[in-house]
C-alpha positions in Angstrom: 80.8 88.9 96.3 82.1 89.6 92.8 82.6 93.3 93.6 85.6 92.5 95.8 87.3 90.2 93.3 89.1 90.7 90.0 90.9 88.5 87.5 94.4 89.0 86.2 96.9 87.3 83.9 100.6 87.9 83.8 101.1 87.7 80.1 103.7 85.7 78.1 106.0 88.8 77.6 106.3 89.4 81.4 106.7 85.7 82.1 109.5 85.4 79.4 111.2 88.5 81.0 111.2 86.9 84.4 108.9 89.4 86.0 106.4 87.0 87.7 107.8 87.4 91.2 108.1 91.2 90.9 104.5 91.6 89.6 103.1 89.3 92.3 105.0 91.4 94.9 103.5 94.6 93.4 100.0 93.0 93.5 100.4 92.0 97.2 101.9 95.3 98.2 98.8 96.9 96.5 96.7 95.2 99.2 95.4 92.4 97.1 95.0 88.8 98.4 95.5 86.0 95.9 92.6 83.6 96.2 93.4 81.5 93.1 96.5 81.2 90.9 97.9 78.9 88.3 100.9 78.8 85.9 99.5 77.5 82.6 99.6 78.0 78.8 96.6 78.9 76.7 96.2 77.1 73.4 95.3 79.3 70.4 91.8 78.0 70.7 91.5 78.9 74.4 93.1 82.3 73.8 90.6 82.9 71.0 87.7 81.9 73.2 88.9 84.2 76.0 89.3 87.2 73.7 86.3 86.5 71.6 84.9 89.9 72.4 87.7 91.3 70.2 87.1 88.9 67.3 86.0 91.7 64.8 89.0 93.9 65.7 92.1 94.0 63.4 94.5 93.0 66.3 92.5 89.9 67.2 94.7 87.4 65.4 97.9 88.9 66.7 96.5 89.0 70.2 95.5 85.3 70.1 99.0 84.4 68.7 100.7 86.4 71.4 98.6 85.1 74.3 99.2 81.5 73.2 103.0 82.0 72.6 104.1 81.0 76.1 103.0 80.4 79.6 100.9 82.8 81.7 100.0 83.2 85.3 96.3 83.4 85.9 95.0 84.7 89.2 91.9 85.8 91.1 92.6 88.7 93.4 90.5 89.9 96.3 90.3 93.4 97.9 87.6 96.0 98.5 86.9 97.8 95.2 89.1 95.2 93.4 88.4 95.9 89.8 88.9 99.7 89.9 91.8 99.5 92.3 93.6 96.9 90.2 93.1 98.9 87.0 94.8 101.8 88.8 97.6 99.5 89.9 98.3 98.2 86.4 98.1 101.5 84.6 97.2 102.4 81.0 97.2 99.8 78.3 99.9 101.8 76.5 102.9 101.7 78.9 104.0 105.1 77.6 100.9 106.6 79.1 100.9 104.5 82.3 101.5 106.4 85.5 105.0 106.0 87.1 105.1 103.0 89.5 102.2 101.1 87.8 102.8 97.6 86.7 102.7 98.4 83.0 105.0 101.4 83.4 107.5 99.1 85.1 107.2 95.9 83.1 105.3 96.4 79.8 107.2 97.1 76.5 104.3 98.1 74.2 100.5 98.3 73.8 100.5 94.7 72.5 103.0 93.3 75.1 101.6 95.1 78.1 102.6 92.6 80.8 99.2 92.0 82.5 95.5 91.7 81.9 93.0 93.1 84.4 89.3 92.7 84.2 87.4 95.9 83.3 84.2 95.3 85.2 82.8 93.2 88.0 80.8 91.2 85.5 83.9 90.4 83.3 85.9 89.6 86.4 83.4 86.9 87.3 83.3 85.6 83.7 87.1 85.6 83.3 87.6 84.0 86.7 85.3 81.1 85.9 86.9 80.7 82.5 90.2 79.8 84.2 89.2 78.4 87.5 86.7 75.9 88.9 85.2 76.5 92.3 87.5 74.0 94.0 90.5 76.0 92.8 89.4 79.3 94.6 90.4 79.8 98.2 89.4 82.7 100.4 
């Protein structure tokens, strides 16, 4: 069933800017059903664990610091073709390259502060979802 679910986080920059409601509205208008959601804050340790795949990259430390700098909204979304459709909805990592109307075109300010995370594969969606949510926190 993972092929119809994806994981997202509304990142600290978008939370600080007051864009939670607008982003959730865009997600729902995009045809996604929210099956799990929480408002939380990642510790530096948890952010490092979540982004461990990037540990060797030069931006890793900055990413961990940013993602633990304030609250996030973590969510599991459901829709046919969820991962691919959500990637289209959020747009390119660089908001300057993001298609008009995408979440990142509307709410992101830079490559580093790009408003939202979206899983890049069904496998990662399942891993990322279980990182943030237990089975009893998922409905749908």
